[in-house]
C-alpha positions in Angstrom: 0.0 0.0 0.0 1.3 3.4 -1.0 1.4 5.9 1.9 1.3 9.6 1.4 3.4 11.7 3.7 1.9 15.1 4.6 3.3 18.0 6.6 1.2 19.0 9.6 -0.5 22.4 9.9 2.1 23.4 12.4 5.0 22.6 10.0 3.3 24.7 7.3 2.6 27.5 9.7 6.2 27.6 10.8 7.3 27.8 7.2 4.8 30.6 6.5 5.9 32.5 9.5 9.5 32.2 8.4 9.0 33.4 4.9 6.1 34.7 2.8 7.9 33.1 -0.2 6.3 29.8 0.7 2.9 30.9 -0.6 4.5 31.9 -3.9 6.1 28.4 -4.2 2.8 26.7 -3.9 1.2 29.0 -6.5 4.0 28.1 -9.0 3.7 24.3 -8.4 -0.1 24.5 -8.8 0.3 26.4 -12.1 2.9 23.9 -13.3 0.4 21.0 -13.1 -0.3 19.8 -16.6 -4.1 20.0 -16.1 -3.7 23.7 -15.2 -1.1 24.3 -17.9 -3.3 22.7 -20.6 -6.2 25.1 -19.7 -4.0 28.1 -19.7 -2.6 27.2 -23.1 -6.1 26.5 -24.6 -7.3 30.0 -23.7 -4.2 32.0 -24.4 -2.3 30.3 -27.3 -3.9 30.7 -30.7 -2.7 27.3 -31.9 -4.5 25.5 -29.0 -7.9 27.0 -29.2 -9.4 24.1 -31.2 -7.7 21.4 -29.3 -9.2 19.3 -26.5 -7.6 19.5 -23.0 -6.5 15.9 -23.3 -4.8 16.6 -26.6 -3.0 19.6 -25.2 -1.8 17.7 -22.1 -0.3 15.1 -24.5 1.5 17.9 -26.3 3.2 19.3 -23.2 6.7 17.9 -22.9 8.0 16.4 -19.7 10.6 19.2 -19.3 8.5 21.4 -17.1 10.8 23.3 -14.7 9.7 25.3 -11.6 12.0 28.0 -10.3 11.8 26.8 -6.7 12.5 23.7 -4.6 9.5 21.7 -3.3 8.0 23.2 -0.1 7.2 19.8 1.3 9.2 16.7 0.3 6.3 14.4 1.1 4.4 15.7 -1.9 6.2 14.1 -4.8 6.4 15.4 -8.3 5.4 12.0 -9.8 8.1 12.5 -12.4 6.4 15.4 -14.0 8.1 18.6 -12.6 11.8 19.1 -12.4 12.8 21.2 -9.5 15.8 22.8 -11.2 16.4 26.5 -11.3 14.9 27.6 -14.7 18.1 29.4 -15.4 18.8 31.1 -18.7 22.4 32.3 -18.8 23.9 33.9 -22.0 27.5 35.1 -22.0 27.5 38.9 -21.8 23.8 39.1 -21.1 23.6 38.0 -17.5 21.2 35.4 -16.0 17.4 35.2 -16.0 15.3 33.0 -13.7 11.8 32.0 -15.0 9.0 30.9 -12.7 7.9 28.0 -15.0 9.4 27.0 -18.3 8.5 24.1 -20.6 8.1 23.2 -24.3 5.0 22.0 -26.2 4.4 20.6 -29.7 1.3 22.3 -31.0 -0.9 22.6 -34.1 -1.3 20.2 -37.0 2.4 20.4 -37.8 3.4 19.7 -34.2 5.6 22.8 -34.1 7.7 23.2 -31.0 6.9 26.1 -28.8 9.1 27.3 -25.9 6.8 28.7 -23.2 7.4 30.4 -19.9 4.7 31.1 -17.3 5.0 33.8 -14.6 2.9 34.4 -11.5 2.9 38.1 -10.8 1.3 39.5 -7.7 2.0 43.2 -8.3 1.9 44.9 -11.7 1.8 48.7 -11.1 4.7 50.9 -12.0 4.7 52.4 -8.6 5.1 49.0 -6.9 7.6 47.5 -9.3 9.7 50.6 -10.2 9.4 49.7 -13.9 6.7 48.9 -16.5 5.8 45.2 -16.6 5.4 45.2 -20.4 9.2 46.0 -20.7 10.1 43.0 -18.6 7.8 40.8 -20.7 9.5 41.9 -23.9 12.9 41.3 -22.3 12.0 37.8 -21.3 10.7 37.1 -24.8 14.0 38.4 -26.3 16.1 36.2 -24.0 14.0 33.1 -24.9 14.8 33.8 -28.5 18.5 34.6 -28.1 19.1 31.6 -25.9 18.2 29.3 -28.8 21.5 30.0 -30.5 23.5 26.8 -30.8 20.6 24.8 -29.1 17.6 25.1 -31.5 19.5 26.6 -34.4 23.1 27.0 -35.6 24.9 29.5 -37.7 22.4 31.4 -39.9 19.6 28.9 -39.9 17.2 31.5 -38.4 14.1 29.7 -39.8 14.8 26.9 -37.2 14.0 29.4 -34.4 11.2 28.1 -32.2 8.2 30.2 -31.4 8.3 31.6 -27.9 5.4 32.6 -25.6 5.6 34.3 -22.3 2.3 34.1 -20.2 1.9 36.2 -17.2 -0.8 35.5 -14.5 -1.3 38.9 -12.9 -3.2 38.9 -9.6 -3.9 42.5 -8.6 -6.7 43.6 -10.9 -9.8 45.3 -9.4 -13.4 43.9 -9.4 -13.8 44.7 -13.1 -10.3 44.1 -14.2 -10.6 40.5 -15.4 -9.0 40.6 -18.9 -6.5 39.0 -21.3 -4.0 41.1 -23.2 -1.5 40.2 -26.0 1.8 41.8 -26.9 2.8 41.0 -30.5 5.4 41.9 -33.1 3.6 43.6 -36.0 4.9 44.1 -39.5 3.3 46.8 -41.6 4.1 48.7 -44.7 4.3 52.4 -44.0 5.2 53.4 -47.6 4.4 51.8 -50.9 2.2 48.7 -51.6 4.6 45.8 -50.8 2.7 42.6 -49.9 4.0 41.2 -46.6 3.0 37.5 -46.9 5.1 36.2 -44.0 3.5 36.7 -40.6 5.8 37.4 -37.7 4.6 35.0 -35.1 7.9 34.2 -33.4 7.2 36.0 -30.2 4.1 36.8 -28.2 3.4 37.9 -24.6 0.1 37.2 -23.0 -1.1 38.9 -19.8 -4.0 37.2 -17.9 -5.4 39.7 -15.3 -7.4 38.1 -12.5 -9.1 40.0 -9.8 -7.5 40.3 -6.4 -10.7 41.2 -4.6 -13.6 38.8 -4.0 -15.6 39.3 -7.2 -19.4 39.6 -7.0 -19.9 37.6 -10.2 -17.9 34.8 -11.8 -15.8 36.0 -14.7 -17.4 35.3 -18.1 -13.9 34.1 -19.3 -13.5 30.4 -18.5 -9.8 30.6 -17.9 -10.0 33.6 -15.5 -12.9 32.0 -13.7 -11.0 28.8 -13.1 -7.8 30.7 -12.0 -9.8 32.8 -9.6 -11.1 29.7 -8.0 -7.7 28.0 -7.9 -5.9 30.9 -6.3 -8.8 32.0 -4.0 -9.0 31.8 -0.2 -11.8 29.3 -0.2 -11.2 26.0 1.5 -9.8 22.9 -0.2 -13.0 21.0 -0.3 -14.9 23.9 -2.0 -12.0 24.3 -4.5 -12.0 20.6 -5.3 -15.7 20.4 -5.8 -15.8 23.4 -8.2 -12.7 22.3 -10.1 -14.0 18.8 -10.5 -17.7 19.6 -11.3 -17.4 22.8 -13.3 -13.9 22.4 -15.0 -13.6 18.6 -15.3 -10.3 18.3 -13.4 -9.0 15.1 -11.8 -7.5 15.8 -8.4 -4.0 14.4 -8.2 -2.0 13.8 -5.0 0.4 16.7 -5.7 -2.3 19.1 -6.8 -4.4 18.4 -3.7 -1.5 18.7 -1.4 -0.4 22.0 -2.9 -3.9 23.5 -2.5 -4.0 22.3 1.1 -0.7 24.1 1.7 -1.9 27.2 0.0 -5.1 27.4 2.1 -3.3 26.7 5.3 -0.7 29.4 4.5 -3.4 31.8 3.5 -5.1 31.3 6.8 -1.9 32.1 8.6 -1.5 35.3 6.5 -5.0 36.4 7.3 -4.5 35.8 11.0 -1.3 38.0 10.9 -3.4 40.8 9.3 -1.6 40.8 5.9 -4.9 40.7 3.9 -7.9 41.1 6.1 -6.6 44.1 7.9 -6.5 46.1 4.6 -10.0 44.9 3.6 -11.6 45.9 7.0 -10.1 49.4 6.7 -8.3 49.1 10.1 -5.5 51.6 10.3 -3.1 49.2 11.9 -4.0 46.5 9.4 -3.5 48.9 6.5 -0.1 49.9 7.7 0.9 46.2 8.2 -0.5 45.3 4.8 1.6 48.1 3.1 4.7 46.9 4.9 4.2 43.3 3.8 3.4 44.4 0.3 6.6 46.4 0.2 8.6 43.5 1.5 7.1 41.0 -1.0 7.7 43.4 -3.9 11.4 43.6 -3.1 11.6 39.8 -2.8 9.9 39.3 -6.1 12.4 41.6 -7.8 15.4 39.9 -6.1 14.1 36.4 -7.2 15.2 37.4 -10.7 18.8 37.3 -9.5 18.6 33.8 -8.1 18.5 32.3 -4.6 18.2 35.3 -2.2 20.8 35.1 0.6 19.4 34.5 4.0 20.9 37.7 5.5 19.1 39.8 2.9 15.8 38.1 3.4 16.1 38.5 7.2 16.9 42.2 6.8 13.9 42.8 4.4 11.4 40.9 6.6 12.6 42.9 9.7 12.1 46.3 8.1 8.9 48.1 9.2 9.3 51.5 7.6 7.3 51.8 4.3 9.5 54.7 3.1 12.7 52.6 3.6 11.0 49.7 1.8 10.1 52.0 -1.1 13.8 53.0 -1.4 14.9 49.4 -1.2 12.4 48.5 -3.9 14.0 50.9 -6.3 17.4 49.5 -5.4 16.2 46.0 -6.0 14.9 47.0 -9.5 18.3 48.4 -10.4 20.6 45.9 -8.7 22.9 43.8 -10.9 23.7 41.4 -8.1 23.1 40.7 -4.4 26.4 42.3 -3.3 25.3 45.6 -4.8 21.9 45.4 -3.2 23.4 44.4 0.2 25.6 47.4 0.1 22.6 49.6 -0.5 20.5 48.3 2.5 23.2 47.4 5.0 26.1 49.7 4.0 28.3 46.6 3.9 
């Protein structure tokens, strides 16, 4: 008989109290499940729109990578998700870490697509210190340039694989549910030249889900599903809705990850990170702003790799919102952890 090992609530609560990054880890592992990935692809990638979920799942390669280690070793990956760092290092261009990266063979010709998926909690320029659209274009560019000597050689540019960068953004208002596309467009600005070749090599997709409890279910199937998946409702409710309304089969890893997320979410609520803001309590609002500032800095630093423990400790100990705002800007501009450490510690 196969026995499933599970962390206790206390173990998860301790992890949550130590670092808010644990919640982000579970979000990434949930989104990396093939059942979830298949639905995301169906409603965002043009070549998948007429495919069934089962067919899309069969087209997703087994090279799925998640940019984090497993939160709980008892919840195995069943051979599906590699826990490597999704590192893209190009000489002279630095290193980029993706949340989730995988390949899929789509369309009638089974063309290979290189796809990355990002879970983004904050999107505003004021919170990030930059425009998110520019980061998406940068990621797309890196996914293209990284194909040199792997997908194509010398001047064989027609062997370049299509790249797609999909961003699940979680801070839209009650009416902000939407899906946006960023594309390359070729157009004739003078003359009547016929451009028969469509430039479809790169595309960015932004899926905006609502951060507040929506009064009505989104009319978009993908957004409605994601809002259930990433909501604060308990695991049983989520399972019932995902099974009955979206036809999902609950797997051991998926169930476990949702349980972890819900338990962690309860801890966050108890600590006043979310509910304090919603209730309009002044103390809760201040604490929420502090935690949001801390998490924004951690999100930016994740792009540089594994955040050193001393930097994480320093960020989580800071209570002043103005200081956190300054550190946020420093994180957005930092080229490495040493430079950022010098900014915040004077080391």
